[in-house]
mmCIF file as Biopython writes it, N, C-alpha, C and O atoms, coordinates in Angstrom:
data_model
#
loop_
_atom_site.group_PDB
_atom_site.id
_atom_site.type_symbol
_atom_site.label_atom_id
_atom_site.label_alt_id
_atom_site.label_comp_id
_atom_site.label_asym_id
_atom_site.label_entity_id
_atom_site.label_seq_id
_atom_site.pdbx_PDB_ins_code
_atom_site.Cartn_x
_atom_site.Cartn_y
_atom_site.Cartn_z
_atom_site.occupancy
_atom_site.B_iso_or_equiv
_atom_site.auth_seq_id
_atom_site.auth_asym_id
_atom_site.pdbx_PDB_model_num
ATOM 1   N N  . MET A ? 1  ? 157.460 -72.281 -218.076 1.0 0.0 1  A 1 
ATOM 2   C CA . MET A ? 1  ? 156.883 -72.002 -216.962 1.0 0.0 1  A 1 
ATOM 3   C C  . MET A ? 1  ? 155.375 -72.300 -216.804 1.0 0.0 1  A 1 
ATOM 4   O O  . MET A ? 1  ? 154.680 -72.080 -217.796 1.0 0.0 1  A 1 
ATOM 5   N N  . GLU A ? 2  ? 154.837 -72.725 -215.799 1.0 0.0 2  A 1 
ATOM 6   C CA . GLU A ? 2  ? 153.369 -73.092 -215.393 1.0 0.0 2  A 1 
ATOM 7   C C  . GLU A ? 2  ? 153.013 -72.360 -214.238 1.0 0.0 2  A 1 
ATOM 8   O O  . GLU A ? 2  ? 153.793 -72.137 -213.311 1.0 0.0 2  A 1 
ATOM 9   N N  . PHE A ? 3  ? 151.760 -71.960 -214.294 1.0 0.0 3  A 1 
ATOM 10  C CA . PHE A ? 3  ? 151.241 -71.259 -213.121 1.0 0.0 3  A 1 
ATOM 11  C C  . PHE A ? 3  ? 150.384 -72.001 -212.251 1.0 0.0 3  A 1 
ATOM 12  O O  . PHE A ? 3  ? 149.737 -72.830 -212.890 1.0 0.0 3  A 1 
ATOM 13  N N  . VAL A ? 4  ? 150.159 -72.005 -211.103 1.0 0.0 4  A 1 
ATOM 14  C CA . VAL A ? 4  ? 149.263 -72.796 -210.344 1.0 0.0 4  A 1 
ATOM 15  C C  . VAL A ? 4  ? 148.371 -71.805 -209.240 1.0 0.0 4  A 1 
ATOM 16  O O  . VAL A ? 4  ? 148.972 -70.955 -208.584 1.0 0.0 4  A 1 
ATOM 17  N N  . VAL A ? 5  ? 147.080 -71.973 -209.119 1.0 0.0 5  A 1 
ATOM 18  C CA . VAL A ? 5  ? 146.204 -71.024 -208.377 1.0 0.0 5  A 1 
ATOM 19  C C  . VAL A ? 5  ? 146.622 -71.241 -206.927 1.0 0.0 5  A 1 
ATOM 20  O O  . VAL A ? 5  ? 146.826 -72.359 -206.454 1.0 0.0 5  A 1 
ATOM 21  N N  . ASP A ? 6  ? 146.740 -70.067 -206.234 1.0 0.0 6  A 1 
ATOM 22  C CA . ASP A ? 6  ? 146.982 -70.115 -204.735 1.0 0.0 6  A 1 
ATOM 23  C C  . ASP A ? 6  ? 145.899 -69.229 -204.016 1.0 0.0 6  A 1 
ATOM 24  O O  . ASP A ? 6  ? 145.989 -68.815 -202.860 1.0 0.0 6  A 1 
ATOM 25  N N  . TRP A ? 7  ? 144.841 -69.002 -204.906 1.0 0.0 7  A 1 
ATOM 26  C CA . TRP A ? 7  ? 144.008 -68.362 -204.065 1.0 0.0 7  A 1 
ATOM 27  C C  . TRP A ? 7  ? 142.327 -68.892 -204.259 1.0 0.0 7  A 1 
ATOM 28  O O  . TRP A ? 7  ? 142.124 -69.620 -205.231 1.0 0.0 7  A 1 
ATOM 29  N N  . GLU A ? 8  ? 141.504 -68.653 -203.645 1.0 0.0 8  A 1 
ATOM 30  C CA . GLU A ? 8  ? 140.147 -69.304 -203.983 1.0 0.0 8  A 1 
ATOM 31  C C  . GLU A ? 8  ? 139.449 -68.910 -204.919 1.0 0.0 8  A 1 
ATOM 32  O O  . GLU A ? 8  ? 139.038 -67.752 -204.992 1.0 0.0 8  A 1 
ATOM 33  N N  . VAL A ? 9  ? 139.189 -69.885 -205.845 1.0 0.0 9  A 1 
ATOM 34  C CA . VAL A ? 9  ? 138.796 -69.707 -207.221 1.0 0.0 9  A 1 
ATOM 35  C C  . VAL A ? 9  ? 136.899 -69.527 -207.067 1.0 0.0 9  A 1 
ATOM 36  O O  . VAL A ? 9  ? 136.262 -69.732 -206.033 1.0 0.0 9  A 1 
ATOM 37  N N  . ASP A ? 10 ? 136.331 -69.102 -208.402 1.0 0.0 10 A 1 
ATOM 38  C CA . ASP A ? 10 ? 135.095 -69.121 -208.324 1.0 0.0 10 A 1 
ATOM 39  C C  . ASP A ? 10 ? 134.638 -69.561 -209.557 1.0 0.0 10 A 1 
ATOM 40  O O  . ASP A ? 10 ? 135.401 -70.159 -210.315 1.0 0.0 10 A 1 
ATOM 41  N N  . LYS A ? 11 ? 133.220 -69.288 -209.914 1.0 0.0 11 A 1 
ATOM 42  C CA . LYS A ? 11 ? 132.630 -69.987 -211.285 1.0 0.0 11 A 1 
ATOM 43  C C  . LYS A ? 11 ? 133.259 -69.454 -212.270 1.0 0.0 11 A 1 
ATOM 44  O O  . LYS A ? 11 ? 133.377 -70.215 -213.231 1.0 0.0 11 A 1 
ATOM 45  N N  . TYR A ? 12 ? 133.798 -68.219 -212.417 1.0 0.0 12 A 1 
ATOM 46  C CA . TYR A ? 12 ? 134.280 -67.546 -213.419 1.0 0.0 12 A 1 
ATOM 47  C C  . TYR A ? 12 ? 135.658 -67.642 -213.786 1.0 0.0 12 A 1 
ATOM 48  O O  . TYR A ? 12 ? 136.149 -67.033 -214.736 1.0 0.0 12 A 1 
ATOM 49  N N  . ASP A ? 13 ? 136.296 -68.440 -212.996 1.0 0.0 13 A 1 
ATOM 50  C CA . ASP A ? 13 ? 137.898 -68.769 -213.336 1.0 0.0 13 A 1 
ATOM 51  C C  . ASP A ? 13 ? 137.917 -69.897 -214.384 1.0 0.0 13 A 1 
ATOM 52  O O  . ASP A ? 13 ? 137.036 -70.748 -214.268 1.0 0.0 13 A 1 
ATOM 53  N N  . CYS A ? 14 ? 138.744 -70.012 -215.325 1.0 0.0 14 A 1 
ATOM 54  C CA . CYS A ? 14 ? 138.946 -71.095 -216.034 1.0 0.0 14 A 1 
ATOM 55  C C  . CYS A ? 14 ? 139.110 -72.499 -215.706 1.0 0.0 14 A 1 
ATOM 56  O O  . CYS A ? 14 ? 139.724 -72.747 -214.668 1.0 0.0 14 A 1 
ATOM 57  N N  . PRO A ? 15 ? 138.613 -73.588 -216.497 1.0 0.0 15 A 1 
ATOM 58  C CA . PRO A ? 15 ? 138.464 -74.793 -215.855 1.0 0.0 15 A 1 
ATOM 59  C C  . PRO A ? 15 ? 139.833 -75.423 -215.067 1.0 0.0 15 A 1 
ATOM 60  O O  . PRO A ? 15 ? 139.830 -76.149 -214.073 1.0 0.0 15 A 1 
ATOM 61  N N  . GLU A ? 16 ? 140.924 -74.949 -215.774 1.0 0.0 16 A 1 
ATOM 62  C CA . GLU A ? 16 ? 142.305 -75.483 -215.154 1.0 0.0 16 A 1 
ATOM 63  C C  . GLU A ? 16 ? 142.555 -74.807 -213.865 1.0 0.0 16 A 1 
ATOM 64  O O  . GLU A ? 16 ? 143.071 -75.534 -213.016 1.0 0.0 16 A 1 
ATOM 65  N N  . MET A ? 17 ? 142.327 -73.660 -213.538 1.0 0.0 17 A 1 
ATOM 66  C CA . MET A ? 17 ? 142.087 -72.811 -212.325 1.0 0.0 17 A 1 
ATOM 67  C C  . MET A ? 17 ? 141.292 -73.651 -211.400 1.0 0.0 17 A 1 
ATOM 68  O O  . MET A ? 17 ? 141.849 -74.146 -210.421 1.0 0.0 17 A 1 
ATOM 69  N N  . ARG A ? 18 ? 140.086 -73.842 -211.622 1.0 0.0 18 A 1 
ATOM 70  C CA . ARG A ? 18 ? 139.150 -74.571 -210.898 1.0 0.0 18 A 1 
ATOM 71  C C  . ARG A ? 18 ? 139.584 -75.916 -210.520 1.0 0.0 18 A 1 
ATOM 72  O O  . ARG A ? 18 ? 139.322 -76.305 -209.382 1.0 0.0 18 A 1 
ATOM 73  N N  . THR A ? 19 ? 140.225 -76.686 -211.345 1.0 0.0 19 A 1 
ATOM 74  C CA . THR A ? 19 ? 140.742 -77.997 -210.785 1.0 0.0 19 A 1 
ATOM 75  C C  . THR A ? 19 ? 142.045 -78.131 -210.416 1.0 0.0 19 A 1 
ATOM 76  O O  . THR A ? 19 ? 142.582 -79.238 -210.363 1.0 0.0 19 A 1 
ATOM 77  N N  . GLY A ? 20 ? 142.630 -77.073 -210.147 1.0 0.0 20 A 1 
ATOM 78  C CA . GLY A ? 20 ? 144.297 -76.913 -209.717 1.0 0.0 20 A 1 
ATOM 79  C C  . GLY A ? 20 ? 145.187 -77.567 -210.636 1.0 0.0 20 A 1 
ATOM 80  O O  . GLY A ? 20 ? 146.253 -78.019 -210.219 1.0 0.0 20 A 1 
ATOM 81  N N  . GLN A ? 21 ? 144.815 -77.677 -212.001 1.0 0.0 21 A 1 
ATOM 82  C CA . GLN A ? 21 ? 145.909 -77.973 -212.915 1.0 0.0 21 A 1 
ATOM 83  C C  . GLN A ? 21 ? 146.801 -76.780 -213.140 1.0 0.0 21 A 1 
ATOM 84  O O  . GLN A ? 21 ? 146.404 -75.619 -213.038 1.0 0.0 21 A 1 
ATOM 85  N N  . PRO A ? 22 ? 148.116 -77.161 -213.472 1.0 0.0 22 A 1 
ATOM 86  C CA . PRO A ? 22 ? 149.065 -76.151 -214.076 1.0 0.0 22 A 1 
ATOM 87  C C  . PRO A ? 22 ? 148.583 -75.378 -215.413 1.0 0.0 22 A 1 
ATOM 88  O O  . PRO A ? 22 ? 148.160 -76.069 -216.339 1.0 0.0 22 A 1 
ATOM 89  N N  . ARG A ? 23 ? 148.619 -74.257 -215.522 1.0 0.0 23 A 1 
ATOM 90  C CA . ARG A ? 23 ? 148.429 -73.770 -216.963 1.0 0.0 23 A 1 
ATOM 91  C C  . ARG A ? 23 ? 149.389 -72.695 -217.320 1.0 0.0 23 A 1 
ATOM 92  O O  . ARG A ? 23 ? 150.146 -72.177 -216.499 1.0 0.0 23 A 1 
ATOM 93  N N  . LEU A ? 24 ? 149.323 -72.340 -218.728 1.0 0.0 24 A 1 
ATOM 94  C CA . LEU A ? 24 ? 150.013 -71.105 -219.165 1.0 0.0 24 A 1 
ATOM 95  C C  . LEU A ? 24 ? 149.353 -69.890 -219.687 1.0 0.0 24 A 1 
ATOM 96  O O  . LEU A ? 24 ? 149.548 -68.777 -219.199 1.0 0.0 24 A 1 
ATOM 97  N N  . PHE A ? 25 ? 148.492 -70.143 -220.784 1.0 0.0 25 A 1 
ATOM 98  C CA . PHE A ? 25 ? 147.665 -68.938 -221.154 1.0 0.0 25 A 1 
ATOM 99  C C  . PHE A ? 25 ? 146.297 -69.312 -221.205 1.0 0.0 25 A 1 
ATOM 100 O O  . PHE A ? 25 ? 145.578 -68.595 -221.902 1.0 0.0 25 A 1 
ATOM 101 N N  . GLN A ? 26 ? 145.748 -70.330 -220.589 1.0 0.0 26 A 1 
ATOM 102 C CA . GLN A ? 26 ? 144.388 -70.748 -220.675 1.0 0.0 26 A 1 
ATOM 103 C C  . GLN A ? 26 ? 143.540 -69.654 -220.145 1.0 0.0 26 A 1 
ATOM 104 O O  . GLN A ? 26 ? 142.533 -69.254 -220.728 1.0 0.0 26 A 1 
ATOM 105 N N  . ALA A ? 27 ? 144.033 -69.126 -218.887 1.0 0.0 27 A 1 
ATOM 106 C CA . ALA A ? 27 ? 143.152 -68.006 -218.161 1.0 0.0 27 A 1 
ATOM 107 C C  . ALA A ? 27 ? 142.949 -66.859 -219.087 1.0 0.0 27 A 1 
ATOM 108 O O  . ALA A ? 27 ? 141.811 -66.395 -219.154 1.0 0.0 27 A 1 
ATOM 109 N N  . ASN A ? 28 ? 143.975 -66.295 -219.871 1.0 0.0 28 A 1 
ATOM 110 C CA . ASN A ? 28 ? 143.773 -65.168 -220.757 1.0 0.0 28 A 1 
ATOM 111 C C  . ASN A ? 28 ? 142.954 -65.603 -221.882 1.0 0.0 28 A 1 
ATOM 112 O O  . ASN A ? 28 ? 142.346 -64.672 -222.411 1.0 0.0 28 A 1 
ATOM 113 N N  . TYR A ? 29 ? 142.765 -66.749 -222.396 1.0 0.0 29 A 1 
ATOM 114 C CA . TYR A ? 29 ? 141.947 -67.306 -223.515 1.0 0.0 29 A 1 
ATOM 115 C C  . TYR A ? 29 ? 140.616 -67.350 -223.042 1.0 0.0 29 A 1 
ATOM 116 O O  . TYR A ? 29 ? 139.657 -66.991 -223.726 1.0 0.0 29 A 1 
ATOM 117 N N  . TRP A ? 30 ? 140.516 -67.875 -221.641 1.0 0.0 30 A 1 
ATOM 118 C CA . TRP A ? 30 ? 139.251 -67.931 -221.060 1.0 0.0 30 A 1 
ATOM 119 C C  . TRP A ? 30 ? 138.598 -66.656 -220.731 1.0 0.0 30 A 1 
ATOM 120 O O  . TRP A ? 30 ? 137.368 -66.611 -220.693 1.0 0.0 30 A 1 
ATOM 121 N N  . ASP A ? 31 ? 139.286 -65.654 -220.498 1.0 0.0 31 A 1 
ATOM 122 C CA . ASP A ? 31 ? 138.836 -64.373 -220.208 1.0 0.0 31 A 1 
ATOM 123 C C  . ASP A ? 31 ? 138.285 -63.630 -221.530 1.0 0.0 31 A 1 
ATOM 124 O O  . ASP A ? 31 ? 137.223 -63.009 -221.548 1.0 0.0 31 A 1 
ATOM 125 N N  . VAL A ? 32 ? 139.167 -63.779 -222.653 1.0 0.0 32 A 1 
ATOM 126 C CA . VAL A ? 32 ? 138.655 -63.363 -223.820 1.0 0.0 32 A 1 
ATOM 127 C C  . VAL A ? 32 ? 137.315 -63.935 -224.401 1.0 0.0 32 A 1 
ATOM 128 O O  . VAL A ? 32 ? 136.477 -63.313 -225.054 1.0 0.0 32 A 1 
ATOM 129 N N  . ALA A ? 33 ? 137.293 -65.085 -224.072 1.0 0.0 33 A 1 
ATOM 130 C CA . ALA A ? 33 ? 136.254 -65.791 -224.765 1.0 0.0 33 A 1 
ATOM 131 C C  . ALA A ? 33 ? 134.993 -65.379 -223.742 1.0 0.0 33 A 1 
ATOM 132 O O  . ALA A ? 33 ? 133.952 -64.971 -224.256 1.0 0.0 33 A 1 
ATOM 133 N N  . GLY A ? 34 ? 135.094 -65.482 -222.396 1.0 0.0 34 A 1 
ATOM 134 C CA . GLY A ? 34 ? 134.015 -64.924 -221.535 1.0 0.0 34 A 1 
ATOM 135 C C  . GLY A ? 34 ? 133.516 -63.461 -221.837 1.0 0.0 34 A 1 
ATOM 136 O O  . GLY A ? 34 ? 132.323 -63.183 -221.707 1.0 0.0 34 A 1 
ATOM 137 N N  . VAL A ? 35 ? 134.432 -62.541 -222.236 1.0 0.0 35 A 1 
ATOM 138 C CA . VAL A ? 35 ? 133.974 -61.227 -222.583 1.0 0.0 35 A 1 
ATOM 139 C C  . VAL A ? 35 ? 133.207 -61.231 -223.871 1.0 0.0 35 A 1 
ATOM 140 O O  . VAL A ? 35 ? 132.162 -60.588 -223.961 1.0 0.0 35 A 1 
ATOM 141 N N  . ALA A ? 36 ? 133.659 -61.894 -224.821 1.0 0.0 36 A 1 
ATOM 142 C CA . ALA A ? 36 ? 132.800 -62.179 -226.191 1.0 0.0 36 A 1 
ATOM 143 C C  . ALA A ? 36 ? 131.659 -62.697 -225.918 1.0 0.0 36 A 1 
ATOM 144 O O  . ALA A ? 36 ? 130.680 -62.211 -226.483 1.0 0.0 36 A 1 
ATOM 145 N N  . HIS A ? 37 ? 131.481 -63.770 -225.022 1.0 0.0 37 A 1 
ATOM 146 C CA . HIS A ? 37 ? 130.272 -64.629 -224.681 1.0 0.0 37 A 1 
ATOM 147 C C  . HIS A ? 37 ? 129.243 -63.491 -224.113 1.0 0.0 37 A 1 
ATOM 148 O O  . HIS A ? 37 ? 128.102 -63.328 -224.546 1.0 0.0 37 A 1 
ATOM 149 N N  . VAL A ? 38 ? 129.797 -62.803 -223.161 1.0 0.0 38 A 1 
ATOM 150 C CA . VAL A ? 38 ? 128.743 -61.948 -222.559 1.0 0.0 38 A 1 
ATOM 151 C C  . VAL A ? 38 ? 128.346 -60.882 -223.438 1.0 0.0 38 A 1 
ATOM 152 O O  . VAL A ? 38 ? 127.206 -60.436 -223.311 1.0 0.0 38 A 1 
ATOM 153 N N  . ARG A ? 39 ? 129.088 -60.424 -224.280 1.0 0.0 39 A 1 
ATOM 154 C CA . ARG A ? 39 ? 128.709 -59.370 -225.468 1.0 0.0 39 A 1 
ATOM 155 C C  . ARG A ? 39 ? 127.678 -60.079 -226.253 1.0 0.0 39 A 1 
ATOM 156 O O  . ARG A ? 39 ? 126.607 -59.506 -226.456 1.0 0.0 39 A 1 
ATOM 157 N N  . LEU A ? 40 ? 127.871 -61.158 -226.673 1.0 0.0 40 A 1 
ATOM 158 C CA . LEU A ? 40 ? 126.980 -61.716 -227.756 1.0 0.0 40 A 1 
ATOM 159 C C  . LEU A ? 40 ? 125.776 -62.283 -227.154 1.0 0.0 40 A 1 
ATOM 160 O O  . LEU A ? 40 ? 124.671 -62.025 -227.633 1.0 0.0 40 A 1 
ATOM 161 N N  . ARG A ? 41 ? 125.912 -63.012 -226.170 1.0 0.0 41 A 1 
ATOM 162 C CA . ARG A ? 41 ? 124.782 -63.687 -225.415 1.0 0.0 41 A 1 
ATOM 163 C C  . ARG A ? 41 ? 124.090 -63.136 -224.236 1.0 0.0 41 A 1 
ATOM 164 O O  . ARG A ? 41 ? 123.039 -63.596 -223.792 1.0 0.0 41 A 1 
ATOM 165 N N  . GLU A ? 42 ? 124.747 -62.101 -223.738 1.0 0.0 42 A 1 
ATOM 166 C CA . GLU A ? 42 ? 124.325 -61.368 -222.454 1.0 0.0 42 A 1 
ATOM 167 C C  . GLU A ? 42 ? 124.050 -62.099 -221.206 1.0 0.0 42 A 1 
ATOM 168 O O  . GLU A ? 42 ? 123.096 -61.887 -220.457 1.0 0.0 42 A 1 
ATOM 169 N N  . ARG A ? 43 ? 125.132 -63.129 -221.027 1.0 0.0 43 A 1 
ATOM 170 C CA . ARG A ? 43 ? 125.012 -64.271 -219.773 1.0 0.0 43 A 1 
ATOM 171 C C  . ARG A ? 43 ? 126.593 -64.804 -219.822 1.0 0.0 43 A 1 
ATOM 172 O O  . ARG A ? 43 ? 127.358 -64.675 -220.778 1.0 0.0 43 A 1 
ATOM 173 N N  . TYR A ? 44 ? 126.856 -65.384 -218.651 1.0 0.0 44 A 1 
ATOM 174 C CA . TYR A ? 44 ? 128.081 -65.853 -218.497 1.0 0.0 44 A 1 
ATOM 175 C C  . TYR A ? 44 ? 128.366 -67.226 -218.971 1.0 0.0 44 A 1 
ATOM 176 O O  . TYR A ? 44 ? 127.434 -68.028 -218.932 1.0 0.0 44 A 1 
ATOM 177 N N  . ILE A ? 45 ? 129.493 -67.603 -219.402 1.0 0.0 45 A 1 
ATOM 178 C CA . ILE A ? 45 ? 129.606 -69.153 -219.637 1.0 0.0 45 A 1 
ATOM 179 C C  . ILE A ? 45 ? 129.640 -69.836 -218.375 1.0 0.0 45 A 1 
ATOM 180 O O  . ILE A ? 45 ? 130.234 -69.493 -217.353 1.0 0.0 45 A 1 
ATOM 181 N N  . GLU A ? 46 ? 128.805 -71.022 -218.614 1.0 0.0 46 A 1 
ATOM 182 C CA . GLU A ? 46 ? 128.825 -71.979 -217.492 1.0 0.0 46 A 1 
ATOM 183 C C  . GLU A ? 46 ? 129.585 -73.127 -217.893 1.0 0.0 46 A 1 
ATOM 184 O O  . GLU A ? 46 ? 129.641 -73.493 -219.067 1.0 0.0 46 A 1 
ATOM 185 N N  . VAL A ? 47 ? 130.256 -73.789 -216.810 1.0 0.0 47 A 1 
ATOM 186 C CA . VAL A ? 47 ? 131.165 -75.072 -216.862 1.0 0.0 47 A 1 
ATOM 187 C C  . VAL A ? 47 ? 130.224 -76.041 -216.331 1.0 0.0 47 A 1 
ATOM 188 O O  . VAL A ? 47 ? 129.684 -75.785 -215.254 1.0 0.0 47 A 1 
ATOM 189 N N  . VAL A ? 48 ? 129.956 -77.116 -216.938 1.0 0.0 48 A 1 
ATOM 190 C CA . VAL A ? 48 ? 129.354 -78.360 -216.197 1.0 0.0 48 A 1 
ATOM 191 C C  . VAL A ? 48 ? 130.068 -79.561 -216.300 1.0 0.0 48 A 1 
ATOM 192 O O  . VAL A ? 48 ? 130.519 -79.910 -217.391 1.0 0.0 48 A 1 
ATOM 193 N N  . GLU A ? 49 ? 130.228 -80.259 -215.248 1.0 0.0 49 A 1 
ATOM 194 C CA . GLU A ? 49 ? 131.003 -81.583 -215.268 1.0 0.0 49 A 1 
ATOM 195 C C  . GLU A ? 49 ? 130.393 -82.562 -215.886 1.0 0.0 49 A 1 
ATOM 196 O O  . GLU A ? 49 ? 129.210 -82.797 -215.640 1.0 0.0 49 A 1 
ATOM 197 N N  . ASN A ? 50 ? 131.133 -83.320 -216.827 1.0 0.0 50 A 1 
ATOM 198 C CA . ASN A ? 50 ? 130.868 -84.369 -217.640 1.0 0.0 50 A 1 
ATOM 199 C C  . ASN A ? 50 ? 131.633 -85.439 -218.055 1.0 0.0 50 A 1 
ATOM 200 O O  . ASN A ? 50 ? 131.925 -85.729 -219.215 1.0 0.0 50 A 1 
ATOM 201 N N  . PRO A ? 51 ? 132.012 -86.139 -216.801 1.0 0.0 51 A 1 
ATOM 202 C CA . PRO A ? 51 ? 133.089 -87.166 -217.016 1.0 0.0 51 A 1 
ATOM 203 C C  . PRO A ? 51 ? 132.909 -88.191 -217.906 1.0 0.0 51 A 1 
ATOM 204 O O  . PRO A ? 51 ? 133.844 -88.893 -218.289 1.0 0.0 51 A 1 
ATOM 205 N N  . ALA A ? 52 ? 131.441 -88.369 -218.366 1.0 0.0 52 A 1 
ATOM 206 C CA . ALA A ? 52 ? 131.425 -89.651 -219.308 1.0 0.0 52 A 1 
ATOM 207 C C  . ALA A ? 52 ? 131.785 -89.231 -220.947 1.0 0.0 52 A 1 
ATOM 208 O O  . ALA A ? 52 ? 131.552 -90.048 -221.838 1.0 0.0 52 A 1 
ATOM 209 N N  . ARG A ? 53 ? 132.205 -88.269 -221.165 1.0 0.0 53 A 1 
ATOM 210 C CA . ARG A ? 53 ? 132.609 -87.677 -222.444 1.0 0.0 53 A 1 
ATOM 211 C C  . ARG A ? 53 ? 133.864 -88.011 -222.872 1.0 0.0 53 A 1 
ATOM 212 O O  . ARG A ? 53 ? 134.688 -87.166 -222.522 1.0 0.0 53 A 1 
ATOM 213 N N  . ASP A ? 54 ? 134.264 -88.801 -223.412 1.0 0.0 54 A 1 
ATOM 214 C CA . ASP A ? 54 ? 135.731 -89.338 -224.080 1.0 0.0 54 A 1 
ATOM 215 C C  . ASP A ? 54 ? 136.829 -88.538 -223.504 1.0 0.0 54 A 1 
ATOM 216 O O  . ASP A ? 54 ? 137.600 -87.862 -224.186 1.0 0.0 54 A 1 
ATOM 217 N N  . GLY A ? 55 ? 136.871 -88.654 -222.111 1.0 0.0 55 A 1 
ATOM 218 C CA . GLY A ? 55 ? 138.124 -88.064 -221.067 1.0 0.0 55 A 1 
ATOM 219 C C  . GLY A ? 55 ? 138.089 -86.824 -220.815 1.0 0.0 55 A 1 
ATOM 220 O O  . GLY A ? 55 ? 138.956 -86.301 -220.115 1.0 0.0 55 A 1 
ATOM 221 N N  . LEU A ? 56 ? 136.949 -86.056 -221.411 1.0 0.0 56 A 1 
ATOM 222 C CA . LEU A ? 56 ? 137.059 -84.679 -221.214 1.0 0.0 56 A 1 
ATOM 223 C C  . LEU A ? 56 ? 136.331 -84.438 -219.756 1.0 0.0 56 A 1 
ATOM 224 O O  . LEU A ? 56 ? 135.436 -85.183 -219.357 1.0 0.0 56 A 1 
ATOM 225 N N  . ALA A ? 57 ? 136.734 -83.511 -219.140 1.0 0.0 57 A 1 
ATOM 226 C CA . ALA A ? 57 ? 136.048 -83.529 -217.582 1.0 0.0 57 A 1 
ATOM 227 C C  . ALA A ? 57 ? 135.052 -82.275 -217.712 1.0 0.0 57 A 1 
ATOM 228 O O  . ALA A ? 57 ? 134.390 -82.077 -216.693 1.0 0.0 57 A 1 
ATOM 229 N N  . THR A ? 58 ? 134.845 -81.472 -218.685 1.0 0.0 58 A 1 
ATOM 230 C CA . THR A ? 58 ? 133.938 -80.402 -218.577 1.0 0.0 58 A 1 
ATOM 231 C C  . THR A ? 58 ? 133.387 -80.150 -220.007 1.0 0.0 58 A 1 
ATOM 232 O O  . THR A ? 58 ? 134.053 -80.446 -220.999 1.0 0.0 58 A 1 
ATOM 233 N N  . ASP A ? 59 ? 132.234 -79.633 -220.078 1.0 0.0 59 A 1 
ATOM 234 C CA . ASP A ? 59 ? 131.487 -79.269 -221.154 1.0 0.0 59 A 1 
ATOM 235 C C  . ASP A ? 59 ? 130.983 -77.545 -220.886 1.0 0.0 59 A 1 
ATOM 236 O O  . ASP A ? 59 ? 130.574 -77.099 -219.814 1.0 0.0 59 A 1 
ATOM 237 N N  . LEU A ? 60 ? 131.125 -76.882 -221.993 1.0 0.0 60 A 1 
ATOM 238 C CA . LEU A ? 60 ? 130.613 -75.430 -221.802 1.0 0.0 60 A 1 
ATOM 239 C C  . LEU A ? 60 ? 129.057 -75.396 -222.373 1.0 0.0 60 A 1 
ATOM 240 O O  . LEU A ? 60 ? 128.663 -75.936 -223.406 1.0 0.0 60 A 1 
ATOM 241 N N  . LEU A ? 61 ? 128.244 -74.586 -221.390 1.0 0.0 61 A 1 
ATOM 242 C CA . LEU A ? 61 ? 127.145 -74.458 -221.905 1.0 0.0 61 A 1 
ATOM 243 C C  . LEU A ? 61 ? 126.934 -72.964 -222.675 1.0 0.0 61 A 1 
ATOM 244 O O  . LEU A ? 61 ? 127.302 -71.895 -222.187 1.0 0.0 61 A 1 
ATOM 245 N N  . PHE A ? 62 ? 126.418 -73.085 -223.681 1.0 0.0 62 A 1 
ATOM 246 C CA . PHE A ? 62 ? 126.219 -71.507 -224.410 1.0 0.0 62 A 1 
ATOM 247 C C  . PHE A ? 62 ? 124.939 -71.432 -224.598 1.0 0.0 62 A 1 
ATOM 248 O O  . PHE A ? 62 ? 124.447 -70.426 -225.108 1.0 0.0 62 A 1 
#
């Protein structure tokens, strides 16, 4: 079973949600990583589009 977003996403949602791709547990992993990142770095994870990188559509800025 896969889930698809049916609400307006923002910059804090996982990349799969933001691009409209189906997902299973990516949102949960993204939330855990986001909480850990804020606790360690005291700022939010940023997603930057980078289509030139070996087929990967996003990079994370830490």
